[in-house]
N, C-alpha and C positions, 0 to 999 in steps of 0.2 A: 551178871552185870545189869544194874538198873538202867532203864532208859526212860525218856520222857515221851510217852505215847501221844501227848497232846499237841505236838508240833512235828513238822517235817521241814527240812531245808533243802531246796532244790534250785538248780540253775537251768535256764533254758539256753541251749547252745545250738548253733547251726551255721551253715554258709549264708552269706549275705542274700537277702531277699527270699529266703525260704519260709518266711512267715512267723518268726518268733514274736515280734511285737504285736501282731494281729491276734496271735493265739493268747497272749497274756491279756489283751483286751477282753477276749471272749471268756477267759477264766474269771476275770473280775466281774463281768456281767452276770455269769451264770452261777456264781457262788453266793453264800449268805453274807456278803460283805457290804455292798452298796445299797442305800435305800432307793426306792423306786423313782425318786425325783432326780437322782444324779445322772447327768449326761456326761459320759466320759469321752465322746467323740470317737474318731477312728483309730488314733495311735496315741492313747493317753500317756504311755510310758515315754514317748519321745517328746521331751518337754521343751528343749530349746529350739529357737527359730531355724537354725541351720539343719538340725535333725529333721524338722517337719518339711522344710523346703526340698531337701535332698532325698527324703524317704529312707534315711539310714539311721541306725543307732550308733552313737559315738561314745557315750558314757554308759556304764552299767547302771541299772536302776534297781532298787528293791521295793517290793510291795508285799503285802500279806493278805491272804484270803481265808475266810472261814468256810469250812465244809463239814457237815455232820458233826459239829461241835469241836472240830480240830482246826488248828491254824497251820496253813501251808505258807511258809516264807518263800517267795519266788524272786530270783534275780534274773532280770532280762539283760543279756549281754550283747555286745556288738558282733556282727557277722563278718565285717570287713577285716582283712588281714592287717591293715595299718593300725587297727585298734586292738590287736591281740593282747597287748599288755593289760587291757581291761579284763579280758577273759581269764588270763593266768591268775591274777591275784584273787579273784572271787572263788576260784575252785577250792581254796582252802576253807571257805565259809560254809560249804554245803556238804551234804552226805550223798547226793545223787544228782543226776542230770536228766533232763528231757532233751534228747537229740532229735531235732526237727529236720526232716529230709523231704525235699520236693519230690512228689510222686512222678514227675516227668523228668526233671534234670538228674535226679539220683545224687550219688555222692560227688562232691566237688572239692577243690583244694582246701577251702576253709573247713569243710566237714572233717577232713583228715586232721587238720591242725587242732580244732577244738576237741575232737574226740581223743586225740593223742594226749592232750593236757588232762582230760578227765580220767583216762585210764591210768596215767602216771600217778594220779592222786588216789587210785583204787576206789573211785566213785561208782555207785550202782547206776547203770544206764537204763532208761526207758526210751524206746524209739517211737516217734510219732511220724507216720508217713502223711505229710500234709498235701493239700491241693489235690485231693483224691478225685475231685470233679473236673480237673483240668483236661482239656482235649489232649489225647495222646498219652495220658497217664498210664504208667506201667508198674503198679504198686508191688506186684510179686517179684518182678525182676529187681526192683530197687531194694527190696528186703534182702535179696541174695547179694546185691552189691554191698549193702551195709554189713552183712555177715562176713563177706570177704575182707572188708576193711578192718573189722574187729580182729579177725585172725591175723591179718598182715601187721597190725599194730601190737600184737602180742597180748591180747585180752586173755584173762584166765577163764577157767571153765564156768565159774559163777557168772562172770560178766557176759559170756557167750549165750547164756540162757535169758537174754533180754526179752521183756514183753513188748509186743508191737500193737499200736493203736493206729487206725486209719481215720483221717480227719479232713475237714475243710474249715479252717479257722475263719475264713471270710464269711462262710454261711452259718458258722456256729454249730456244726454237726460233727459227730464222731461215731465210731463203732469198732468192734473187734474183727469185723469182716472186711475183706479187701474189695468186695463188690460195692461200687458207689451207690447202687440202688438201695443198699441196706443201711445207709447213713441215717442217723436219727438226730433230731434237733436237741442235742444234749452234750455236755462235756463230762457227764458222769463217768464214762469209761476212763478218761484221763485222771479225774480226781481220785477215783477208787484205786487205780493202778499206782498212783503216787503213794497213797496211804498203805497199800499192800506191799509194794516192792521197795520203796525207798526206806532205808533204815531210820529209825527214830534216833535222835541224838542221845549220847550218854548222859545220865543224870548223876553227875559228880559234884553237885552244888555244895557239898559239905567240905570239899577240899579247898586249898588256897586259890585265890582268884588268878585266872589267866585270860586276858582279853586282848586279841590282836587286831590292829587297825589294817583294813584292806582297802578302804576308800576314804577320800577326804571331801569335806564340804565346808562352806564358809557362810556365816550369817552375820549381818551387820550388828546385831544386838548381842549375840553370845560368842562371836569370833569363830575360831577354827573348830570344826566338828570332826571327830574321828568315827568312822563307821566300820563295824566289824562284828566278830562273833565272840561270845563268851564261851571259851573252851572248857573252863573249869571254875567252880566257885560261884560267888554272888558279888554283885556290885550295886551300891545304893547311892542316892544323892547325898552329898555331904561327906562321903568316904574320903579319907586321906590315902592316896595311892602313889605308887612309884611307876615311872615310865622307863623301861629299859631301852635306851636310845640305840640307834643303828651304829654309832661309833663306840659303843661299849660303856658309855657313861650312864648315870641314872639321874632322873629329876623327879622331885615330888610335886604333886598338885592335889587340889581338892576337886572332886566331881561336883560341878555346879548344876548341871542339868543332864538328864537321861531322856532319850527319845526311843519309842518303839515305832514300828511301821504297821499301818493297817489301811488297806485299800490304797487310795492315792494320798493319804495323809501321814504326816509324821506327828505322833502324839507324845506329849510329855508323860513319863512314867517315873515311879519312885524307886523301883528295884528291878533288876534282871538277874537271871541265873543261867547256868550252863545250858548251852543249846540255843539261847536267844540271839537274834541278830538285832543289834541296837546301834544308836549313835550317842557319843559321849562328848560333852563340852566342858571346858574349864582350863585347857592348856593350849597356849597359843602356838607352840612349835612342835606339835605332835605330827609324826610322819607315817606314811604307809610302811607296814612291816614291823612297827614297834609294838612291844608288849606292855600292857598295863597289869601290874600285880601288887600285892601288899608289900609295904616297906620292909616287913620282917621276913618276907619269903620271896626275894627277887629271883625269879626264874623265867628266862626269855624263851619264847617259842622259836623254832627255826625260822630264819629270814625267808621272805617270799622271793623266789628266783624269777627274774624277768629277762626274757631274751633281749639282747642289746640292739640299739638302733642300727639301721643299714644305710641310711641316706642322711646327708647333711647339707645345710645351706648357710650362707652368711647373712645375718640380719643386721642392718645398719640404719643410722638416722638418715632421714631424707635431706639431701643437700641440693635438690634441683632448684631452678629459678622460681618454681611455683610453690616452694615449701610454705606451709602455714595457711594456704588459701582455704583448704577444706577441713583440716583437723585441728583440734586444740591440744593434742599431745604430740609434740614434735621433738622434745629434748631427749638426750641420751639417758639422763637419769630416769625419766618416766618409762622409756622403753625397757631399760635394764630391769627396773623394779617389776614391770609387768611380766617380762619373760621369766624372772626368778619366781614370781608368784604362781605362774603356770606349772612350775616344777612341783608345787605343793599338791597338786591334784592329778598330774599326768606323769605316771611312773615310767612311761616309755620315752619320755623326752629328756634331752641332755642339753644344757646351755653352758658354753665355755667362753672365757675371755679371749680376745685376740690382741695383737700388737697395738691395735687402734682402740682408744677409749670410746669410740662411737660405733664399734662393730662387735658382734658376737657370733660364734659358731653354734648353730642350733641343729641338733641331730634328732631324727625321728625314725619311725618304722616304715615310711614310704611317702610318696608324693601327696597322697590324699591326707595323711596325718598332718603334714606340714602346711598344706594349703588350707586346711580347716583352721589351724592356728592363725594363719595370716588373715583369713576371713573374719575370725573373732576380733582380732586387733583392729581391723579397719572399721568394724561396726561399733567399736568402743571409742572411736575418734582418734586413733593413732595414724600418724604418717610415718612411713618407713620405706626402705629399699631392700631388696633381697637379691641374692646371686643365683646363678644356675645350680640346680640340685646336683650333688656329686655322691657317688657311692663311697662307703667307708671300707677301706682295705684293712686286712688283718694279717699278721704274720703267724702262721701255724706250722709247727715243726720246722722252723727255718725257711719256710716257703711263703712268698707273698700270695695271699688269697683274696678273692672277691665274692660277694654274695650272689647266689644263684636262686632263681625262683622256679617253682613248679607252676606251669601255665596250662590251663585247660581252655580250649576254644571250641565253641559250638557255632558252626556257620552253615548257611545254605550251601549245598554241594557245589554250585557253580562258582563260588568264591574261594573254595578250598585251595586251589592251585596258587592263587595270588597270595593267600595268607601264608602258605608254606614257603613261597619265595621270599616274602617280606621277613618272616621269622629267621630264615637262613641268613639273610643280610645282617640280622641282629645277633648272629651267632647262636640261635636257638637250635638245640638238638632234638629232633622229633623222636619221641619214645613210643608213641602209639597212635593209631589212626583207626577210627570205627566209622563205617559208612552204613547207609540203609536205615538211619533213624528218622523216618518220616521226611525224607528229602534233606536231612541234616547230616553233616559230618562232624565228628568229635575228634579233635587233634590234641595231643598231649606233648608238651615240650619241657625241656630243662633249659632255661635261658638266663644269661647274666643279667642282674638287676639293671646295670647301666644300659643294656640293650633295650629295656622296656621304657626308659625315660622318653617321653614324647611319643609313645607308640599308640596310646588310646585313640587320639583323634585320627591318626592315619588308618587305624583298624576300622573305626566306625565308617569312615568315608569309603574304604575299600569294600566293605560288606554292605554298603548302602543302609547302614543302621540296623541290619538284621542279625549281625554277629554278636555273640556274647563272649566276653573275654574275662577270665578269672585267673588271678595269680596269687601265690602266697610264698613267703620266704621258705626255702628248702634247706640250704646248707651253704657253707663256704667251700669254694674249690679254687685250685690254682688260677691265677690271673691269666686271661687270654692276652697275649702280647701283640704289639704292632696293630692294634685296632682301637679306634676311638669313634663311637657313634656320635651323632649330633647333626645339626642342621648343615646342609651342604651349601645352600644359597646364602648370599650376603643380605644386608639390610639396606633399605632406603632411609637415609639419615638427613634430618632437616639441618640446614646451614644457618638459619636465623630464627628469631622469635617474633611471632605475630599470629594472626589467624589464617588457617588454611582456606584457600579460595577454590571455587569450582574451576576457574580458568587455569590455575596452577596445577590442580590435580589432573586435568585433561592432558596437560603437557607431560606429566610424569607417569601416568598409569600404564603407558606402553613399556615401561622399564621394570614392571613387577606388579605385585598385589598391594593395593592401598589399604591401610588399616584405620585411617581417620576420615571423618566426615567434613564437608565444607563448614567453616565457622568454628571448627575446633581450634583452641589455642595450642600452639606448639612452641618449643624452644630449641635453640641450637643444641645438637647432640641427641635430640629425641628421635626414636625410630618411628617412622610413619608408614612403613610397609616392608614387604619382603622383596628383595631384588630377584630378577629373573636370572642373574648371573651368580657366579661363586663369590665375587668380591662385593664389598659394600659400595654403594653409590651415594654421594652427597647430592641432595636435591633442594631446590627452592620451591616449597609447597605453599608459599604465602604470596606469590607474585600476583599483582592485580593486572587487569587488562589496561593497556594504554588508551587514554581517551583521545579521540580524533574528532574533527568536525564532520566527517562523513559518517552518518549513522544509518544502520539498516533497521527497518521497523520490526523485523522478526528474528534476526540472527541470534541475539542473546537468548531469546526464549527457547530456541531449539538446542542450546548447548546442554548436552547430557553426559554424565559419567557413569561408569559401572558402579553398582552398589558396593561400598567399601566392606571389607571383611572385619567383623568384630570378634576378637579373641576373648575367651573366658579366662578366669584366673589360672586354671590348670593349663590351658593351651598357651598362655603367655609364659608360664614357667618352662614349658616344654620348648618354647621358641628360643630361649636365651642361649647365647654362646658365652665363652669365658670372659670376653671384654665387655659384657653387657649386664645391665641390672634391670629389675622391675621396680618401678616406683608405685607405691600403693598408698592411696588416701581413702577417706570415707566415701568420696564421690567418684574417683577416677583410678584407672590402672593404666600406667604409661610405660612402654618399653623405652629404654634409653641406653646410651653408651656410658661406660664408666667415666671416660674422659669426654667431657661435653664439647670443649672448644675444638673446632675442626682441625686447625693447623697442629695443635698440640697432639691430637689423636693420631694424625697421619705421621708425625715425627716418631711417636711412640711405636707405631706399627712397623715403621722402617727399622727402628732400633731392634725390635723383637725379631724381625726377619733376619737381620744380620747375625744376631746372637745364635740363631738355630743353624746357620750355614756352616 
């Protein structure tokens, strides 16, 4: 079988924060790709603002580097479980993977997830033990953990013979020796191992064309762009080709532009052949998983299988009294069009109509996945409201099942008891406990996904910020009955519309935790804090102090209130109960009741209580 020895296609996979993007940066710097004047910064592959701010990769990116006259196509993938859909679809585009594992943390939930996907595709693995210079690094133990994981996931004999490189991507060093003192300022061991171990793609360029779309992009000038791999044959600018659609139909189009990848650039090319990773434009409605082939030889490649969503929320138009103050996109049509547009690039997302023309059910892979979408919308000028996240139940073999997650927690020893208690309350079953790891305890749980909604902030506060919580979808199991996690305390709800005053907050703060600052505009039905009791409390947070003729020279100056608590987007989503919504605008995030008018809300609550009796 002929192969193309001039290229290699490899994906970089790992658990979140194990150093994938930093490693790609260093491979770019130390290859024969960039000229000496190019400044690529710290995380060149994380291109959008949210990725840079959060320090996570959301979308897969591809680049190509030159080394010793050969081209290495590299795909940098997300490490967070919520963006697993990105990992799955690019596995088909490559012939091998670089598995990055932290020399201190070892194998984690997402390490298992991404490696399982790679082994299922029979890809050739190369293991990089990263952060070799980290205090407490235990590289040899971690290699044993990786080997155990390979065996557990059913790797074949060839895959078990994986090469191991030890590196510090941050410092730009690597070596074949586990001793940190023997690190050298070079990425040559990684480059050479990729060329030696990762198979070269098949050279079947003389056969009929097969190109499969694995990622999508959009350009204002050329429209929709399909990114993927040429599995067979050749493709040229101007070719008349057929797209084998997901629904079984066929559509013809002309290839208007082809792009190749080199360094941080996408360059126009005239032709590509088997083994190349390219981008194709010319067809407006091309989707992930579809196959491009000649009209006289229509043969589709197998569809890309994506794990289904596990969490859903209702997205709706904003109907609060403050609608339209911050954003310029407030209509149902604009919101629906934008959500449907997201489906073109996000294969893990699902958008469904509801009984209301102003609301849609949006399903994703987790809280982070959906909160990133919300953040994108608000930055684009949208105003909307969203409901509390809910897990998606499935019927399997006649039994109602819910999603469970594999949870790995690393915490200082003194907090392990509190963590175990809190996970037990959320129906987490402890599977393993390891102590003596430099004052740290590692706990492994199987926990229902709904038990983890809202747990992140509680966990951080319980471990004083020193705990590390990682979880990834594991399986569907029978539903746990007679148990519903969620907020136990009620809300402090405003009864009128005006600006919050220091005087009013002083009178209310004894009833709970306040979420708004003095001077904040509030409306009737808006949640201004969390009640210290289980029931909601309606409060007047806008009351001013009555003026009298008797004035004190210093009394008003000494009036002080506790600093209000400000919730992040994720914390606000975690706070929500069934009868509440989160109003999101480009400038503000407001918690509110579904029914804003106080009397109408109380009547509805009484009616609901009677119905359950």
